[in-house]
N, C-alpha and C positions, 0 to 999 in steps of 0.2 A: 502491501500501497505507502508508500515510503518511501519510493527509491530514489527520490534525490534530496541531498540535502544544498542550501543556500547562504550563504551569509548574508545576514541583516546590518546596515549604517548608518551611523545618523551625521552630519553637521555637530561638529563640540564648534567651540569658541573657535577664533582665527579662521576656518573652512577648513579643521583634520579631522576625519574620519572614527569615531567610536561604534564600539560593537552595542548592539539594541542589545540594555540588561533585558536577565531572559525572563522577570522582574511582566515587561509590557510584551514581551512575546507571550507571557503564558497566558498576560490578560486578553490580549488579541484572542488567542485560542481556542482559551474559554470559553470565554462570554463575548461570540460574535456579534452583533450584529446588525451586519451587512443584509439578513435571513437570507443570503446566497450558499447552499447546501456544497457548493465544491468547496470554501475555504474548511471543510469539514475534515480536510486534507490534509491542514498542517498539525505537526512537532514541536515543540522546540524542544531540546536537547543542552544547549550552555548558554551562556551571555553570546548573540550573533551568531545563532544557529543552529537555524529551521531547516526541519525534512518534510518534508513535497511532497503529492502522490502527483503522477504523472498528467491529472486531469484537473489542476491549478495555475492557469492565466498569471503567470512571471506578474505583468505588469498590471495588473486589476489586482495580484496581493499590493498590490507600493502600492495602492493611490489607500482601497483598501486599508493596509495597516495607519497610513498619512491622516486618512481623515480619519483616524479612532486615537490613535497617540494623542492629536491635536486636542479634541475633544478630550480627552481622557490630562489635557497639561503637561503630557511629556514634553514635546514636540510643540518650536514657537508657531507663528504662521506663515514666517517664512523662508521655515527650515523641512529637510528631505529627509529620506530616506533611497537608501544606495541599495536594489541589492542582487548578489550575485553569484552566479551557480560555484559552487565547491570540488 
C-alpha cells in the first residue's frame, strides 16, 4: 500500500529548508479535512518522511498539506512546502 517514500520540507527563516516535524505530518494524516479518500494512503514515519500509496498525487498532496498547515498555524501565508521522492 505504501510503495513510495517522500521527503516533506518547509521553508524556514532566510529560505533554508527543514523537514516538517512528524507532529505536523501525523496531524494531517490522522485528521485530514480534505474529504478526499485518496489521502488515506499516507503514513508519517519520521520528521520530513511520509510513505504514500501509488494513487496519491504529489501535487494535490502538497496543496492539501499547505492548506491544512496554514489553517493550523504551522505555515505562514507566504511559506510553502517542497515534496520530493527519496
